[in-house]
C-alpha positions as CSV (number, residue, x, y, z in Angstrom):
1,M,0.1,0.1,0.2
2,A,1.2,3.3,-0.8
3,T,0.6,6.8,1.3
4,V,0.9,8.8,-1.9
5,K,0.6,7.2,-5.2
6,I,0.7,8.7,-8.6
7,D,-0.1,6.1,-11.2
8,G,0.0,8.0,-14.8
9,G,0.2,11.6,-15.6
10,S,2.6,13.8,-13.5
11,A,2.8,15.4,-10.2
12,D,5.2,18.2,-8.5
13,I,6.0,17.8,-4.7
14,A,8.1,20.3,-3.0
15,S,9.4,20.6,0.5
16,S,7.2,17.9,1.7
17,S,7.3,15.1,4.3
18,I,5.8,11.6,4.0
19,I,5.6,9.5,7.4
20,N,4.6,6.2,7.5
21,V,4.4,3.7,10.6
22,A,6.5,0.8,11.8
23,N,8.2,0.3,8.5
24,T,5.1,-0.7,6.5
25,G,4.0,0.2,2.9
26,T,5.3,2.7,0.5
27,A,5.7,6.4,1.1
28,L,5.7,7.6,-2.3
29,W,4.7,5.4,-5.2
30,V,5.3,6.5,-8.9
31,E,4.1,4.3,-11.7
32,Q,4.0,5.1,-15.3
33,A,4.4,8.7,-14.4
34,G,6.7,11.6,-14.0
35,G,7.1,14.8,-12.0
36,S,9.4,16.9,-9.8
37,F,10.0,16.0,-6.4
38,T,12.3,18.4,-4.5
39,N,13.3,18.6,-1.1
40,L,11.3,15.4,0.0
41,A,11.5,13.4,3.4
42,V,10.3,10.1,3.8
43,S,10.4,8.0,6.9
44,N,9.2,4.9,8.6
45,A,8.2,3.0,5.5
46,A,9.2,-0.6,4.1
47,V,10.0,1.6,0.8
48,G,10.5,5.3,0.8
49,I,10.3,5.9,-2.8
50,Q,9.0,3.2,-5.3
51,A,9.5,3.9,-9.1
52,Y,7.6,1.5,-11.2
53,N,8.1,2.1,-14.7
54,G,8.0,5.8,-14.0
55,A,10.4,8.7,-14.6
56,P,10.4,10.9,-11.5
57,Q,13.0,13.7,-11.1
58,I,14.2,13.8,-7.6
59,D,16.2,16.8,-6.2
60,G,16.7,16.7,-2.5
61,F,15.8,13.4,-0.8
62,T,16.1,12.4,2.8
63,S,15.4,8.9,3.8
64,T,15.2,8.1,7.6
65,D,14.3,4.7,9.1
66,N,13.1,3.1,5.8
67,T,13.6,-0.6,5.2
68,V,14.6,0.5,1.7
69,G,15.1,4.0,0.6
70,V,14.6,3.8,-3.4
71,D,13.3,1.0,-5.4
72,V,13.4,1.4,-9.0
73,Y,11.7,-1.2,-11.3
74,G,11.8,-0.9,-15.2
75,G,11.4,2.7,-16.7
76,M,9.8,4.4,-19.5
77,S,11.4,3.0,-22.7
78,L,12.0,4.2,-26.2
79,P,11.1,1.8,-29.1
80,T,13.9,-0.1,-30.6
81,I,14.0,-0.1,-34.3
82,Y,15.9,-3.0,-36.1
83,R,17.2,-2.9,-39.6
84,S,15.7,-6.5,-40.1
85,T,12.1,-7.1,-40.5
86,S,12.8,-10.7,-39.4
87,L,14.2,-9.3,-36.1
88,S,11.5,-6.7,-35.6
89,G,8.7,-8.7,-36.6
90,Q,7.6,-5.8,-38.7
91,S,6.0,-6.2,-42.3
92,T,8.1,-4.3,-45.0
93,G,7.1,-0.7,-45.6
94,W,6.7,2.3,-43.4
95,T,6.5,1.8,-39.6
96,T,5.2,4.5,-37.0
97,Y,6.8,4.5,-33.7
98,A,4.6,6.5,-31.0
99,V,6.2,7.8,-27.8
100,D,4.1,9.4,-25.0
101,L,5.8,12.4,-23.9
102,S,3.0,14.6,-22.4
103,T,4.5,13.7,-18.7
104,F,7.4,15.6,-19.4
105,L,5.8,18.7,-21.3
106,G,4.1,21.7,-20.0
107,T,3.2,25.0,-21.5
108,G,5.9,26.7,-23.2
109,D,8.4,23.6,-22.7
110,Y,10.7,22.5,-25.5
111,L,11.6,19.1,-26.5
112,Q,14.8,17.8,-28.2
113,V,14.3,15.1,-30.4
114,G,17.1,12.7,-31.4
115,A,18.0,9.1,-32.3
116,N,21.0,7.0,-31.9
117,S,22.1,3.9,-34.0
118,I,24.7,1.2,-32.5
119,Y,26.6,-0.8,-34.9
120,G,26.3,-4.4,-34.2
121,G,28.4,-5.7,-37.1
122,G,27.2,-6.9,-40.5
123,N,26.4,-4.8,-43.6
124,A,22.6,-3.7,-44.6
125,H,23.2,-2.1,-48.1
126,P,20.9,-3.5,-50.5
127,T,23.5,-3.9,-53.3
128,Y,26.3,-5.1,-51.2
129,N,29.7,-4.7,-52.9
130,Y,33.5,-3.4,-52.0
131,A,32.2,0.2,-52.6
132,T,29.0,-0.1,-50.5
133,S,30.5,-2.2,-47.6
134,K,30.9,0.7,-45.4
135,Y,27.3,1.3,-44.7
136,Y,25.5,-0.6,-42.0
137,M,22.4,1.1,-42.1
138,I,20.5,3.2,-44.6
139,T,17.2,5.1,-43.7
140,D,15.0,7.7,-45.6
141,R,12.2,9.9,-44.7
142,W,12.4,10.3,-40.9
143,N,9.5,12.7,-39.8
144,I,8.4,13.9,-36.4
145,E,4.8,13.8,-36.1
146,V,3.0,15.5,-33.0
147,T,-0.5,14.8,-31.5
148,Y,-2.1,17.6,-29.7
149,D,-5.4,18.6,-28.3
150,D,-6.5,21.9,-30.1
151,G,-9.7,22.0,-27.8
152,S,-11.9,20.2,-30.3
153,G,-10.1,16.8,-29.9
154,E,-6.9,15.4,-31.0
155,V,-5.1,16.4,-34.1
156,S,-1.9,14.8,-35.7
157,E,0.3,16.2,-38.1
158,N,3.9,15.9,-39.5
159,I,6.1,18.8,-38.9
160,T,7.0,19.5,-42.5
161,T,6.4,23.2,-42.8
162,P,6.5,26.5,-40.8
163,D,2.6,26.4,-40.3
164,K,2.7,22.9,-38.4
165,M,2.4,22.7,-34.7
166,G,5.8,21.8,-33.5
167,Y,7.9,23.7,-36.0
168,Y,10.7,25.7,-34.3
169,P,12.4,29.0,-35.7
170,W,15.9,28.2,-37.3
171,G,17.3,31.5,-36.2
172,A,16.4,35.1,-35.2
173,N,15.8,35.8,-38.9
174,D,13.1,33.2,-39.2
175,P,10.0,34.8,-39.8
176,K,8.4,32.4,-37.5
177,S,10.4,33.6,-34.5
178,G,7.9,36.6,-33.8
179,N,10.2,38.5,-31.3
180,G,13.5,38.2,-32.9
181,A,14.6,35.5,-30.5
182,D,17.1,33.0,-31.6
183,T,16.8,29.4,-31.5
184,Y,16.8,27.0,-28.4
185,A,20.5,27.0,-27.1
186,G,22.7,25.0,-29.2
187,G,19.9,23.7,-31.2
188,E,18.9,23.8,-34.9
189,G,15.3,24.8,-35.7
190,G,13.1,24.4,-38.9
191,V,11.5,21.4,-39.9
192,A,12.4,18.2,-37.7
193,S,12.7,15.9,-40.7
194,W,15.7,13.9,-42.4
195,H,15.3,12.9,-46.0
196,C,17.9,10.7,-47.7
197,N,21.7,10.6,-47.3
198,Q,21.3,9.8,-43.6
199,Y,24.0,6.9,-43.8
200,G,25.6,5.1,-40.9
201,Y,29.3,4.2,-41.3
202,S,31.2,1.2,-39.9
203,Y,34.8,2.3,-40.2
204,G,36.8,0.9,-37.1
205,P,35.8,-1.6,-34.5
206,S,32.5,0.2,-33.6
207,A,30.4,3.0,-34.9
208,T,27.4,5.2,-34.0
209,S,25.3,7.7,-35.7
210,S,23.1,10.3,-34.5
211,F,20.9,13.1,-35.6
212,D,18.7,15.5,-33.9
213,G,16.0,18.2,-34.0
214,Y,13.9,20.5,-31.9
215,M,10.2,20.8,-31.4
216,Y,8.1,23.2,-29.6
């Protein structure tokens, strides 16, 4: 049993105490949820904080007389994309992967979108020969689609032009920047889309490939 349980969604708790009795129960349980927990004190529980497939952000935590201070099980995971349809179980063709990020976003927040690929050996070029053997992955037409509620229901659209929700100005001179502000620190704005020529190279004993964009 949990004294405070957050199941889904998000919660913010600051400068608070959760006190159980006789080392029983869980003081704070965060399941499939996120949130910010600062200067939190938990005591006299079997488990002080339980994160069950959740993503709590904890800053300042005091555990007193708990049997277990923090117990973490699982986490919010991103999809794994295989280059092989046999490994992934997907049929040939376009596939959409959805990740619910609403837990981490609030009004005016910015989200950096990125992807990493890890070289596991082998070659994936469809016309394998000496000249093409350096490619371990070839992808095309990676697009970001954002789903939001405009007040009348959910709307989904790809971020392909400046008029789309999620487009972020590429710089101070972008007409969409409005007040002349520059892009998010260190980032690149514009259309969060990658087309053609995104190759992963397999030079050396290992290789990685990454690319990122920014959404509003």
